[in-house]
N, C-alpha and C positions, 0 to 999 in steps of 0.2 A: 282881495279880492283872486278868483282864479285868471291867470292868463289865457285858459285852455277855451277855445271859440266854443258854445255851444250849438249841439244840434238842433234846429227851433222844429223841424218838421222835415219827415220823411212823404217825400208825395208818389203815390203810385200814378202809373200812367192811365189818364182815361178813354173811352173809346175814341179808337183812331177815328178818322174823316179824310176825304181825298182834298187836295191841292190841286186842279186840275185833273190830268188822269195820269200822274206819275208820280205822285207823293203821296201815302198813306201817312199821316201825322196822328200824333198826340200832341196836342199842345199843353205844356204845362204853365204858362202865361202869357201873356195875362188874362183869357178868357178861360182856359182851362181850372187853373186856380185863381182865384182872385187876390192876387196880391200886391196890386196895384204898383207904386215904387220901389217895391220891397228889394228888387234886383236889379234899380238903376244902377248904372246906365244901359243894362240890358233891358229892351222893352217886351220881347215876345222870344219864346222858344218852342218850336218845331220840332219834334224829332221821331225821324222816320223809321221806327224801327226794324227788324230783320224781316225784311217779305222778300218773298220770290217772285219776280216777274218773266213771263212765259217771252220767248222769241215772238217777236214784231216785225211787220214789214214799215210802221207808221213809228215816229215817234214819239214816247209818252211825256207828257212835262204840263208847262203852262205857259201859252201864248204872250203874247206882247200886253205887257205893264207898266204903269210908271211909277214912280217911286219919287219923293221926295224929303230932305230934313234930318234921315239917319243912314245907315249903313247895314247892309246884311253880312254875311259871316256864312260859309256854307263849309262844313265838315265830311269827307268822306270816306265812309268808314269802308263799306265793299258797294261796288257798280261805279257807273261812271255819268256825269252830269256836265251838259256842254251848256255854252253861255255866249250870247250876242247880246250887245247894249248899244243905244244910239249915239253914244261917246266913240264910237269905236272900237271897242273892244270885243273881243272872244278867246274862248278857251274851254281846253275841258278837264274837270278835275277827275283822278282815280284815287284807290284807296290812300289814306292817308294824306292826301291833297287838301289845301284851302283856297279859296274864294274869296277877297273879301274886297266888297263893293259899297265906295263910297256913293251914294245916289246925290245927296247933298242938294244943290239947287233945283236939280231935277234932272231923271233919265227915264227912257224907256228901256227896258228889257225883255228877254225871256229864257227859261231855263227848262232843260229837259234832257232827255235820255241821250247820250253818245248814239252816234251812227254804229256804232263795234256792238256797245252793249245792247243795244235796240235788235239787233240781227241773233245774235246770241240768247238774250235773256240773264236769267240769274238772280243770285241773293242781293239785294238792293239796300242799303243802311246809311244814312245821313244824319246831319245835323245842321238845323239853320238856323242862326239869332239875328233879333233886330238891335243893332246898337244906338241908342240915342246919341245925337248931336245934340252941345250946349248952344244957346241961340246965336254966338258969335260966328259958330261954322255953320248952322243949317243952310246957308245959301252958299257953300265952298264950291268950286267948280268940281264935277261928277269923275272919281279917279276909281282905278282898279287895280287889287293886287293879287294877281297869280303867285299862291304860295306853295311850291313844291314840296312833296316831303323830305325831298333830301336836303332841301335848303333851312329846313325849322331847325330849332335849337336844339341837340342833344344832350339831355341830360343825364347819365350812368348812374344810374340808383347803386348805393355799397350792397354788400353781399347777395350780390347776381339778385337782385330785389326787382331789374326791369329798368326802364327809360323812360324819361318824361322828353313828349315833342314840345317843347313851347314855342307857340305861334306869335303870342303875344307880351309884353311884358319881362321877367327875369324869375328862373327858377336856381337857385344860388347863386354861382356866378354864369350862368348860360340863357342869354337874351335872345328874345325872338325875332323875326323879322319884322313883323305886321308893323307899320306906321298907326299911330293910334291917333284922335284928336284929345284925348284926357286918360289918364292912367288906369289902364287894364292890364288883366292876366288872364290870358288863356292858356293853359297847357292839355295836352294831350298824353295822358298815362298808359303806359301800357306793363302793366306788374305781370312778375311772375309768381306762383303758388307762394304764398309765405312772404311775400315783397311788402315792403313798408316803403313808405315816403311821408316825411315831415315837412309840414307848411308853416309858415308865418306872415301874417298879413296884418294889416293897419286892422285896429279893433273898428275903424268906423267906415272901414269901404262893405260895400254887400259882397256877400261870396255864395256860389251854389256848386253843386256835382252832379255831374249825372252821370249814371252807372251801365256804361255801352255793353259791355259785358263781363259774365263771370257776379261772383256777390264779395263783397270787402264787408270790414268792419271800422265804423268813423267813431273815433272818442266814445270805446266803448257801445256803440250803435250799429245794427246789422242790418243792412240794405242789401237788397237784390239787385239783379239785373232791371235792364228800364225804368228805375227809380229816382226820383231826383232829391238830393240833399238840400234845405234851406237853411243856412248857418243864420246864426242871430248876428247883429253888430256887438257884439262885446266878445271881449278875450281875443288873441293873436292866433295861438298855436292849435292845430288838430293833425294827429295822424292818421291816415290811411295803410288798414292790413288788408291784403287780398289773402281770401279765403281757399282760392285757387285763382289760374290764370284770369287777370281781368282788364279792364280796359275802362277807364274812369277820363271824365270831360271837365276839369276844374274851371272855372269863370270866376271873376272876381273884377273888381272896380270901384273906383271913385263914384259915389254917387251925383245926379245932376242935380241939383236943387232949383228946378226952374217947373212952373205950369205945363202941363200936356195936354196938347188939344191934338186927337187924331181921329182921321175918318178914312176907312180904307187903306189905301198903299201910301196917305201921306200923315208924318208926325211931325206936328209945327207945335209952337207956345200957345199961340191963339187961334181964335175961331175966324177973326178975319184973314190969318196970315193960310188958315184953310180956302178959305174962297178963292183968296189969289192964287193959290194953286190949282186950282181947279180952272178958273180962269187962264192963266198961262199954259195949262194943257192944251186949252181949246185952242188959244193961240198959235198951238206948234215950237212954242217956247223949248219943247222937251226932245225938239229934235226928232226923227225919223228913223222906224224902224220895221220893216219887213215881218211879217207874222208869216 
C-alpha cells in the first residue's frame, strides 16, 4: 500500500453569506459541504475570501454572542479584527496574527473591525475555525491566546521555497506556540514560486488544506485559489508545489470519536447539555459583556 495521502476531494467555495455585517464568508463545513465528522476535531471552517471594505464611522462585525464547548481560532491575512469577551480578554489581530479563544464552560464575546481599519477601510481576508473539545474539557474555564505573527514558529523551506508559520503542533523541528487539548497541527505556509513543502502526518488523523492565495499542486492534483482540499485518512505523505507565489493553510488533527450535539453557538455531546447551556446563559453564568 502506498504511503502517499490521497486527495479525496477539492472543494470550490460556495456562494458567500454575511456573518454580522463585517464578515463575508464561504462556509466549507459543516453546512457548506456535508462532510460531518470528516474533519474532526475541526467542526467549522468559515473563509472570508479577499474583499474590499470602504471606510466607515461605525465598526462592522458581530455583536455580543455566547459560545460553549469548543474553541474559535481566527487567522488574519489582511485587515484587522478586534475582540472582547466576558472573561476580561481583549485584543486586535493584524496580518499574520492568530486569536485562539477557548469558550469552554461558556463565554460571551464580540468581534469586529478594529478602529483603525474601520476608519481606513481596505482589503480584508480572514479564516475562522471552530475546534471541538472532547467531553472531559468542554467545561474547561475560558481561555484566550493572542498569538502574534512574530511569536509563531518559523520553519524555512529549502531552496528558497518559502516559510511555514507554525501556529500549533510541529513542522519538522519547529513547534508552534498554541496550547491545544488534543493533537492538532495548524500551519500557515507562504510559498515562493516553485517552492515545495513535504508533509508527513499519521494516516488516522483528519487533514485538509485551504489555498488562501496563488495556486498549487498537491500530489499531482491542481488546486486553485480559494479552494479546500480534503485528504483521505490513508497514507501519510503529501507534497505541495507552488505554481506561483502561494499561501496555504494546513489543518490536521486526531479525530474526536464522540457524539456531537450542536445548536447555534453551542457544541456539546448531548441534547440535555444543550438545554443546560441555554439555562446557564439565561441565569447569567456566561458573565456580562456590553454590546
